[in-house]
FIZA-143852 format. One record per residue: x, y, z of N, C-alpha, C in turn; residue in three letters. Coordinates in nm, 3 decimals, always signed. Atoms other than C-alpha are relative to their C-alpha. Layout:
<rs>
n.east; n.north; n.up; ca.east; ca.north; ca.up; c.east; c.north; c.up; rest
X; Y; Z; X; Y; Z; X; Y; Z; ALA .
...
</rs>
This chain:
<rs>
n.east; n.north; n.up; ca.east; ca.north; ca.up; c.east; c.north; c.up; rest
+0.085; -0.117; +0.000; +0.000; +0.000; +0.000; +0.090; +0.123; +0.000; MET .
-0.081; -0.122; +0.005; +0.133; +0.346; -0.086; -0.069; +0.112; +0.079; ASN .
+0.049; -0.113; -0.080; +0.081; +0.687; +0.080; -0.135; +0.051; -0.048; TRP .
+0.126; -0.053; +0.055; -0.203; +0.794; -0.150; -0.120; -0.080; +0.047; GLY .
+0.112; +0.084; -0.045; -0.425; +0.499; -0.065; -0.023; +0.014; +0.150; ARG .
+0.013; -0.015; -0.145; -0.356; +0.537; +0.309; -0.069; +0.131; +0.038; GLY .
+0.061; -0.130; -0.028; -0.448; +0.905; +0.306; -0.148; -0.002; -0.038; ILE .
+0.140; +0.008; +0.044; -0.768; +0.840; +0.107; -0.080; -0.089; +0.095; ILE .
+0.070; +0.089; -0.095; -0.861; +0.552; +0.340; -0.024; +0.071; +0.133; LEU .
+0.015; -0.073; -0.126; -0.800; +0.769; +0.649; -0.107; +0.109; -0.013; ALA .
+0.101; -0.103; +0.022; -1.009; +1.054; +0.504; -0.139; -0.061; -0.011; MET .
+0.129; +0.067; +0.014; -1.289; +0.813; +0.411; -0.052; -0.047; +0.136; GLY .
+0.042; +0.042; -0.134; -1.294; +0.665; +0.762; -0.040; +0.119; +0.086; LEU .
+0.033; -0.118; -0.077; -1.294; +1.011; +0.917; -0.135; +0.058; -0.043; PHE .
+0.129; -0.050; +0.049; -1.583; +1.127; +0.694; -0.114; -0.093; +0.041; MET .
+0.102; +0.094; -0.045; -1.776; +0.810; +0.779; -0.031; +0.017; +0.147; GLY .
+0.018; -0.024; -0.142; -1.722; +0.874; +1.150; -0.081; +0.128; +0.024; PHE .
+0.073; -0.126; -0.014; -1.843; +1.235; +1.118; -0.145; -0.019; -0.043; ILE .
+0.135; +0.026; +0.046; -2.147; +1.119; +0.920; -0.078; -0.082; +0.103; LEU .
+0.063; +0.079; -0.106; -2.223; +0.859; +1.190; -0.040; +0.089; +0.117; PHE .
+0.031; -0.090; -0.110; -2.207; +1.130; +1.460; -0.117; +0.093; -0.034; LEU .
+0.107; -0.090; +0.041; -2.432; +1.367; +1.263; -0.134; -0.072; +0.001; VAL .
+0.125; +0.076; +0.004; -2.697; +1.097; +1.210; -0.047; -0.030; +0.141; VAL .
+0.038; +0.028; -0.139; -2.692; +0.997; +1.579; -0.051; +0.124; +0.072; ASN .
+0.043; -0.124; -0.064; -2.724; +1.357; +1.693; -0.136; +0.044; -0.053; ILE .
+0.127; -0.042; +0.058; -3.010; +1.428; +1.452; -0.115; -0.090; +0.045; MET .
+0.105; +0.090; -0.044; -3.205; +1.123; +1.574; -0.035; +0.017; +0.148; LEU .
+0.021; -0.019; -0.144; -3.175; +1.223; +1.942; -0.089; +0.122; +0.023; HIS .
+0.089; -0.113; -0.029; -3.466; +1.440; +2.063; +0.039; +0.063; +0.133; THR .
-0.033; -0.076; -0.121; -3.400; +1.711; +2.319; -0.116; +0.093; +0.028; VAL .
+0.108; -0.089; -0.041; -3.689; +1.874; +2.503; +0.058; +0.115; +0.081; ASP .
-0.037; -0.115; -0.081; -3.646; +2.222; +2.638; -0.074; -0.010; +0.133; LEU .
+0.070; +0.002; -0.128; -3.738; +2.274; +3.000; -0.136; +0.066; -0.013; GLU .
+0.126; -0.069; +0.023; -4.010; +2.507; +2.878; -0.001; +0.051; -0.143; SER .
+0.012; -0.048; +0.137; -4.137; +2.593; +2.531; +0.004; +0.153; -0.007; GLU .
+0.008; -0.146; +0.000; -4.190; +2.957; +2.625; +0.099; +0.060; +0.100; ASP .
-0.097; -0.046; -0.100; -3.870; +3.018; +2.819; +0.038; +0.145; -0.017; TYR .
-0.027; -0.143; +0.016; -3.822; +3.365; +2.667; -0.101; +0.082; +0.080; TYR .
+0.104; -0.069; -0.076; -4.154; +3.477; +2.815; +0.023; -0.021; +0.150; LYS .
-0.027; +0.026; -0.141; -4.064; +3.310; +3.146; +0.120; +0.082; +0.048; LYS .
-0.117; -0.079; -0.038; -3.730; +3.493; +3.147; -0.040; +0.144; +0.028; GLU .
+0.048; -0.136; -0.023; -3.912; +3.826; +3.123; -0.070; +0.008; +0.135; ILE .
+0.074; +0.002; -0.127; -4.129; +3.728; +3.422; +0.082; -0.056; +0.116; ASN .
-0.083; +0.061; -0.103; -3.835; +3.592; +3.623; +0.009; +0.087; +0.126; TYR .
-0.005; -0.090; -0.116; -3.829; +3.901; +3.847; -0.119; -0.026; +0.093; GLU .
+0.117; +0.033; -0.081; -4.181; +3.812; +3.963; +0.023; -0.130; +0.076; GLN .
-0.032; +0.127; -0.065; -4.059; +3.460; +4.042; +0.094; +0.022; +0.119; GLU .
-0.093; -0.032; -0.109; -3.774; +3.599; +4.252; -0.074; +0.067; +0.115; ILE .
+0.080; -0.067; -0.104; -4.019; +3.824; +4.438; -0.087; -0.100; +0.075; THR .
+0.084; +0.102; -0.065; -4.249; +3.527; +4.505; +0.083; -0.088; +0.093; ALA .
-0.086; +0.080; -0.088; -3.956; +3.325; +4.647; +0.042; +0.081; +0.123; MET .
-0.032; -0.085; -0.115; -3.858; +3.622; +4.869; -0.120; +0.010; +0.093; LYS .
+0.121; -0.003; -0.083; -4.221; +3.643; +4.987; -0.012; -0.127; +0.083; ASN .
+0.005; +0.127; -0.072; -4.203; +3.275; +5.083; +0.094; +0.003; +0.120; LEU .
-0.096; -0.008; -0.111; -3.893; +3.336; +5.293; -0.045; +0.099; +0.107; ASN .
+0.044; -0.102; -0.096; -4.050; +3.644; +5.455; -0.115; -0.051; +0.087; ALA .
+0.116; +0.046; -0.078; -4.375; +3.472; +5.562; +0.030; -0.128; +0.075; VAL .
-0.042; +0.123; -0.067; -4.198; +3.150; +5.665; -0.114; -0.103; +0.009; ASN .
+0.108; +0.099; +0.007; -4.492; +2.930; +5.557; +0.028; -0.095; -0.115; SER .
-0.034; +0.096; +0.104; -4.356; +2.636; +5.366; -0.100; -0.115; +0.001; ARG .
+0.086; +0.117; +0.014; -4.568; +2.353; +5.234; +0.089; -0.123; +0.014; ILE .
-0.078; +0.122; -0.021; -4.441; +2.016; +5.355; -0.019; -0.097; -0.116; GLY .
+0.004; +0.095; +0.111; -4.353; +1.776; +5.074; +0.071; -0.127; +0.046; VAL .
-0.060; +0.129; -0.036; -4.293; +1.408; +5.149; -0.053; -0.106; -0.096; SER .
+0.036; +0.108; +0.091; -4.325; +1.078; +4.974; -0.003; -0.131; +0.076; SER .
+0.001; +0.136; -0.052; -4.427; +0.728; +5.070; -0.011; -0.094; -0.118; ASN .
-0.002; +0.098; +0.109; -4.465; +0.410; +4.865; -0.111; +0.022; -0.102; SER .
+0.114; -0.016; +0.091; -4.799; +0.512; +4.710; -0.029; +0.143; -0.042; GLU .
+0.041; -0.138; +0.024; -4.834; +0.891; +4.728; +0.114; +0.098; +0.020; PHE .
-0.079; -0.118; -0.033; -4.655; +1.223; +4.714; -0.095; +0.085; +0.084; VAL .
+0.087; -0.065; -0.097; -4.795; +1.407; +5.017; +0.041; +0.147; +0.014; VAL .
-0.020; -0.143; -0.019; -4.834; +1.784; +5.037; -0.078; +0.042; +0.124; PHE .
+0.062; -0.040; -0.125; -4.905; +1.915; +5.388; +0.003; +0.152; +0.010; GLN .
+0.010; -0.145; -0.010; -5.029; +2.274; +5.394; +0.002; +0.042; +0.146; LEU .
+0.001; -0.049; -0.137; -4.969; +2.480; +5.708; -0.143; +0.029; +0.045; PRO .
+0.134; -0.023; -0.055; -5.267; +2.534; +5.937; -0.043; +0.147; -0.009; GLU .
+0.032; -0.142; +0.009; -5.256; +2.907; +5.867; -0.112; +0.021; -0.102; LYS .
+0.110; -0.022; +0.094; -5.582; +3.024; +5.708; +0.032; +0.102; -0.108; PRO .
-0.035; -0.104; +0.097; -5.402; +3.297; +5.512; +0.044; -0.058; -0.134; GLU .
-0.048; +0.062; +0.123; -5.284; +3.047; +5.247; -0.119; -0.034; -0.089; ILE .
+0.107; +0.026; +0.096; -5.501; +3.030; +4.936; +0.057; -0.022; -0.139; SER .
-0.034; +0.019; +0.142; -5.495; +2.946; +4.565; +0.127; -0.084; -0.019; GLU .
-0.117; +0.087; +0.007; -5.251; +2.657; +4.595; -0.003; -0.077; -0.132; VAL .
-0.015; +0.069; +0.128; -5.128; +2.515; +4.265; +0.131; -0.078; +0.002; GLU .
-0.118; +0.087; -0.001; -4.886; +2.222; +4.236; +0.034; -0.037; -0.144; ILE .
-0.044; +0.028; +0.136; -4.686; +2.190; +3.914; +0.116; -0.100; +0.004; CYS .
-0.106; +0.100; +0.015; -4.484; +1.875; +3.841; +0.061; +0.020; -0.138; PHE .
-0.070; -0.017; +0.127; -4.224; +1.946; +3.571; +0.102; -0.111; -0.017; PHE .
-0.099; +0.103; +0.034; -4.029; +1.667; +3.405; +0.101; +0.065; -0.094; ARG .
-0.096; -0.075; +0.081; -3.709; +1.829; +3.273; +0.029; -0.060; -0.137; PRO .
-0.038; +0.061; +0.127; -3.648; +1.576; +2.997; -0.118; -0.038; -0.088; ASN .
+0.116; +0.036; +0.081; -4.007; +1.523; +2.873; -0.120; +0.085; +0.044; ASN .
+0.108; -0.092; -0.036; -4.265; +1.801; +2.874; -0.138; -0.065; -0.007; THR .
+0.129; +0.069; +0.009; -4.545; +1.556; +2.790; -0.041; -0.060; +0.135; LYS .
+0.029; +0.060; -0.131; -4.520; +1.418; +3.146; -0.025; +0.105; +0.109; LEU .
+0.029; -0.105; -0.098; -4.579; +1.756; +3.317; -0.144; -0.012; +0.049; ASP .
+0.133; +0.008; -0.062; -4.877; +1.763; +3.555; -0.026; +0.126; +0.081; LYS .
+0.042; -0.116; -0.075; -5.073; +2.043; +3.718; -0.119; -0.038; +0.087; LEU .
+0.106; +0.032; -0.095; -5.292; +2.007; +4.029; -0.040; +0.126; +0.075; PHE .
+0.055; -0.110; -0.080; -5.517; +2.261; +4.204; -0.044; -0.056; +0.135; GLN .
+0.037; +0.045; -0.135; -5.568; +2.228; +4.581; -0.110; +0.092; +0.053; VAL .
+0.113; -0.076; -0.055; -5.903; +2.336; +4.725; -0.055; -0.072; +0.121; HIS .
+0.073; +0.050; -0.115; -6.051; +2.287; +5.071; +0.063; -0.113; +0.079; GLY .
-0.066; +0.105; -0.078; -5.792; +2.055; +5.225; +0.138; +0.049; +0.044; THR .
-0.134; -0.033; -0.050; -5.473; +2.083; +5.428; +0.101; -0.108; -0.034; LYS .
-0.087; +0.109; +0.043; -5.334; +1.747; +5.309; -0.043; -0.043; -0.139; THR .
+0.033; +0.036; +0.138; -5.319; +1.679; +4.937; +0.090; -0.116; -0.041; TYR .
-0.073; +0.119; +0.042; -5.217; +1.339; +4.800; -0.001; -0.012; -0.151; LEU .
-0.011; +0.027; +0.144; -5.089; +1.278; +4.448; +0.046; -0.144; -0.014; VAL .
-0.041; +0.140; +0.013; -5.084; +0.908; +4.359; +0.120; -0.014; -0.094; PRO .
-0.119; +0.021; +0.083; -4.753; +0.790; +4.222; -0.032; -0.070; -0.130; LYS .
+0.041; +0.065; +0.125; -4.943; +0.589; +3.961; -0.034; +0.103; -0.107; THR .
+0.030; -0.106; +0.096; -5.035; +0.923; +3.798; +0.127; +0.061; -0.059; ALA .
-0.129; -0.056; +0.043; -4.663; +1.001; +3.749; +0.090; -0.111; -0.051; LEU .
-0.101; +0.093; +0.049; -4.398; +0.825; +3.544; +0.122; +0.004; +0.092; GLU .
-0.121; +0.003; -0.082; -4.080; +0.718; +3.721; +0.104; +0.096; -0.056; LYS .
-0.104; -0.092; +0.041; -3.803; +0.973; +3.715; +0.009; +0.119; +0.095; GLY .
-0.022; -0.121; -0.081; -3.696; +1.312; +3.851; -0.102; +0.105; -0.041; ILE .
+0.095; -0.108; +0.023; -3.958; +1.585; +3.885; +0.043; +0.123; +0.076; TYR .
-0.018; -0.128; -0.065; -3.912; +1.950; +3.963; -0.139; +0.050; +0.035; SER .
+0.132; -0.040; -0.047; -4.207; +2.067; +4.173; +0.002; +0.149; +0.032; ILE .
+0.018; -0.140; -0.034; -4.322; +2.427; +4.187; -0.135; +0.015; +0.068; GLN .
+0.122; -0.022; -0.078; -4.577; +2.518; +4.452; -0.030; +0.150; +0.000; LEU .
+0.044; -0.140; +0.007; -4.756; +2.846; +4.374; -0.117; +0.016; +0.096; HIS .
+0.113; -0.028; -0.089; -4.979; +2.991; +4.644; +0.006; +0.146; +0.044; PHE .
+0.006; -0.137; -0.051; -5.085; +3.317; +4.801; -0.012; -0.004; +0.152; LYS .
+0.005; -0.017; -0.145; -5.024; +3.414; +5.162; -0.036; +0.146; +0.025; HIS .
+0.053; -0.136; -0.017; -5.232; +3.719; +5.258; +0.005; +0.078; -0.132; ASN .
+0.007; -0.056; +0.136; -5.276; +3.787; +4.884; +0.135; +0.037; -0.060; GLN .
-0.133; -0.017; +0.058; -4.898; +3.797; +4.828; +0.039; -0.131; -0.068; LYS .
-0.038; +0.124; +0.068; -4.776; +3.547; +4.567; +0.127; -0.059; +0.061; PRO .
-0.116; +0.072; -0.053; -4.534; +3.284; +4.701; +0.032; -0.116; -0.092; CYS .
-0.045; +0.111; +0.083; -4.330; +3.022; +4.519; +0.099; -0.084; +0.079; LEU .
-0.089; +0.096; -0.066; -4.169; +2.713; +4.669; +0.041; -0.103; -0.104; GLN .
-0.051; +0.099; +0.096; -3.948; +2.485; +4.460; +0.057; -0.119; +0.074; LYS .
-0.049; +0.125; -0.057; -3.874; +2.121; +4.541; +0.037; -0.092; -0.115; GLU .
-0.031; +0.106; +0.095; -3.729; +1.819; +4.361; -0.032; -0.133; +0.065; GLU .
+0.038; +0.130; -0.053; -3.851; +1.464; +4.398; +0.030; -0.105; -0.105; ILE .
-0.025; +0.114; +0.088; -3.761; +1.126; +4.252; -0.111; -0.102; +0.022; ILE .
+0.108; +0.099; -0.007; -4.050; +0.890; +4.176; +0.057; -0.135; -0.037; ILE .
</rs>
């Protein structure tokens, strides 16, 4: 074998490797954390204010898990209203869930309603009409 054939063979193998990488990358789907993240970025200051409000009022919602349920324990304070629980799946937006809590201090979410994996939980609620935001992470 001479130098010309070796160089052409090396270039052909390199181009085949690059083509293999391009095809694999194009077949891999990547979900964004949010489809409207530009709009969320504009409203991020409101999110920061809601998290500061949570720290100021010191009323956190208890989040725990057992073998069958994810348990949300609201404080006994009557000032808490409009509780909304958002389960976000970072790698698959189709598995996101939203729950509204009305008239109870203990809210149970069955684990059968959720796929296994890591969820980012955002708890939106109002304390004395001030918006509050609590963020948690849970593994199902």
